[in-house]
C-alpha angles and dihedrals in degrees: 000000000000126000114226137175126210119200113202087027092150095058136087101278095022094058090050090048093047090052091047094051094049092054088050086061099251123144100244126204105198110209110206128182111255116253134166092236095062088234114171094190112217088347089075087088108087124238123219099239123190124214093270092052127083132188120179120188114213123182110215146141117228087211086072106082098187095047090049095049086056095048095050093055112121095008121134101198130024114206104195112200101136109119145126103255109171106112097196091052091052088067089058101041109018092158093066088055091056091047096050102028101038109022093035088053090051092052091053094048092051094044086050089050095049094047097045097235117191099226135009114197112197121198120225134171137232087236091082088075092060115199110358111263088189134005134270096031114230129185093268092064114120117266111236122179104214093166135028085251096057091041089056092050092049091053091048092050091051091050089053092048092048090054088056094049099038104037102015092243105170094243125168121181118214112202109190120187118224109329123200141167143098116351094023118146112269087232090068114096102249098045087042090055092043096046092046091050088051095049105033130065105195111024152002128219118225137158128226109001105187098064114105131218139192102226125200132192113246093238092059091052091049088053087052090057093048096049094044090056089053097050118089084190090065095061110115090011137119110215130193116218112196144129097231088229112124128194132170123241090247094052089043093057090045092053093047090051091048094052090046091049096239131121107200127165115258112226124190122217120201088216089064093056119098116230108286099255091042100061114109102221100189142013127178126156136232102202096171089114091056094052091051097046102036138027091245111151113170117213100206105060134151128004094311095047090049093051090051091049091049091050088053090050093047092050091052093048090045093063109098093219088058104043089047087070084071129075105235093214089065091050103053 
């Protein structure tokens, strides 16, 4: 039985991954950002563990190198998901993104090296590519930091690669394209649209409508992390995980309203737009490398798969006990 640590375990993807690993029988150490409220994020929901399963909560901060060094001792695999991810806030407080995404990652890499971990799975993002210069985007596509967030992730990715090349740390970089599903932040585009349709009767407010994204259901991305950790061929590699299905924000909002049986007016608000040269116009993944190096087989693929995943997400957000987790003033 393997001992694994998940940083960012209390978040959207991290909580799903933690749940998945527990069910697989791993001993999971859930690293949660320390806060005075003892808030475990999405991990506040209790899991039904059998006698062979173990979940340990650890309040920590990846910016503290000594503390992380102690936490990572005797861990076989590090799943590193902790990160500041909100693009709009990165325009306001870029230093915090360097401190967490870059220096925090450096602390974890050093700790993993000192403790001889068997695998280090680092989380990247499709935002590192900027607007697509060719389609579909493969791992050889140029990296372009069009926001302080994406720049910080490029730096973190390069640090992870350097530790593999310089010190032979068994690093793999998972680069998921836009992930969605239950528990995602209401500031993300799909939960934002769903929540606004649920709460409004006449219109919804969005930003730029023509950009396209390659959306992927969270359970498929969790499977990507798992399969990467099991593949020796993935060591030292950067791997895209995406469906290859592309849809514009306008088409997305229309599809969501159709599924939900509502026809609301779509309004655009200037305050929701990114700075002109920072907007990523198009993302579409080439995931052939993932299929070659891992056994990743996404279940929600193509137009039909995407629609099914959207329906799952809409059903989750439509339940009162779930939407109540969100503050309405941050939705509309």
